[in-house]
C-alpha positions as CSV (number, residue, x, y, z in Angstrom):
1,M,114.1,167.4,124.5
2,I,112.5,170.6,123.4
3,Q,111.9,173.4,126.0
4,Q,108.3,173.6,127.1
5,D,107.8,177.2,125.8
6,L,108.9,176.0,122.4
7,V,106.5,173.0,122.6
8,E,103.7,175.6,123.3
9,I,104.7,177.5,120.2
10,W,104.6,174.3,118.1
11,R,101.2,173.5,119.7
12,R,99.8,176.8,118.5
13,I,101.4,176.3,115.0
14,A,99.9,172.8,114.7
15,R,96.5,174.2,115.7
16,D,96.6,176.8,113.0
17,L,97.8,174.7,110.1
18,E,95.4,173.8,107.4
19,T,94.3,170.2,107.7
20,R,94.8,167.6,104.9
21,L,97.9,169.4,103.6
22,W,101.5,168.2,103.8
23,Y,104.0,170.9,104.5
24,I,107.7,170.6,103.8
25,I,109.8,171.4,106.8
26,D,113.0,172.7,105.2
27,D,112.2,175.6,102.9
28,T,112.9,174.9,99.3
29,Q,111.8,176.2,95.9
30,E,111.0,172.7,94.7
31,F,107.9,172.2,96.9
32,S,105.2,174.4,98.1
33,P,103.7,175.0,100.6
34,S,106.5,175.2,103.0
35,L,105.9,175.2,106.8
36,G,107.7,178.6,107.0
37,E,105.3,180.2,104.6
38,A,102.3,178.6,106.3
39,I,103.1,180.0,109.7
40,G,104.1,183.5,108.4
41,L,107.6,183.7,109.6
42,N,110.4,185.2,107.5
43,Q,113.4,183.0,106.7
44,D,115.5,184.1,109.6
45,Q,112.7,183.7,112.2
46,Y,111.8,180.3,110.8
47,A,115.5,179.1,110.8
48,A,115.8,180.3,114.5
49,L,112.6,178.4,115.5
50,L,113.9,175.2,113.8
51,L,117.4,175.6,115.4
52,S,116.2,176.4,118.9
53,S,113.7,173.5,118.8
54,G,116.5,171.1,117.8
55,I,114.7,170.2,114.6
56,R,117.3,171.6,112.4
57,V,120.8,170.4,113.4
58,K,124.3,170.8,112.1
59,T,125.8,167.5,110.8
60,R,129.3,166.3,111.3
61,R,130.2,167.6,107.8
62,G,129.0,171.1,108.8
63,L,125.8,170.9,106.8
64,F,122.3,171.3,108.2
65,G,119.9,168.4,108.5
66,I,116.6,167.5,110.2
67,S,116.5,165.6,113.5
68,T,114.0,162.8,113.5
69,D,114.5,162.6,117.3
70,A,113.3,166.1,117.8
71,L,110.3,165.6,115.4
72,N,109.4,162.4,117.3
73,Y,109.6,164.1,120.7
74,L,107.4,167.0,119.4
75,Q,104.9,164.5,118.1
76,S,104.8,162.8,121.5
77,E,104.3,166.2,123.3
78,L,101.5,167.2,120.9
79,L,99.7,163.8,121.2
80,G,96.1,164.4,122.2
81,Q,95.8,167.7,120.5
82,C,97.0,166.8,117.1
83,A,99.2,164.2,115.4
84,I,102.3,165.0,113.4
85,N,103.2,162.6,110.7
86,N,106.6,163.0,109.3
87,T,108.0,161.2,106.3
88,R,111.1,161.3,104.2
89,A,110.5,161.8,100.5
90,K,113.2,161.7,97.8
91,L,112.0,164.1,95.1
92,P,113.1,163.6,91.5
93,N,116.3,165.5,90.6
94,V,116.8,166.5,94.3
95,E,119.8,164.9,96.1
96,K,118.7,165.7,99.6
97,R,115.9,163.9,101.4
98,R,113.0,166.1,102.4
99,F,110.8,165.9,105.5
100,F,107.1,166.7,105.5
101,I,104.6,167.2,108.3
102,H,100.8,166.9,108.3
103,C,98.7,167.9,111.3
104,F,95.1,166.9,112.0
105,E,92.8,167.2,114.9
106,K,92.3,164.0,116.9
């Protein structure tokens, strides 16, 4: 569960995102635009937002991953204002799966 103040931050972020664009959640050089660039946070601020929201989590192997549970919870909290569609995409020549979001007004 994401704290209510963080849900409000995500609500404002979703409201300000360009519609009809897919944003990659974890910053990478292989895909643009990234969500971090779109919301104007530097890398440290963006990482802190993802960690405090529970979207970015440390795996058992000590690596970082994306929590689909946190994304699904956020989607349910923002229902009525916008919808967040997340999908996994395996990009060519990239080992790690990537998560994307797309917001649109209901």
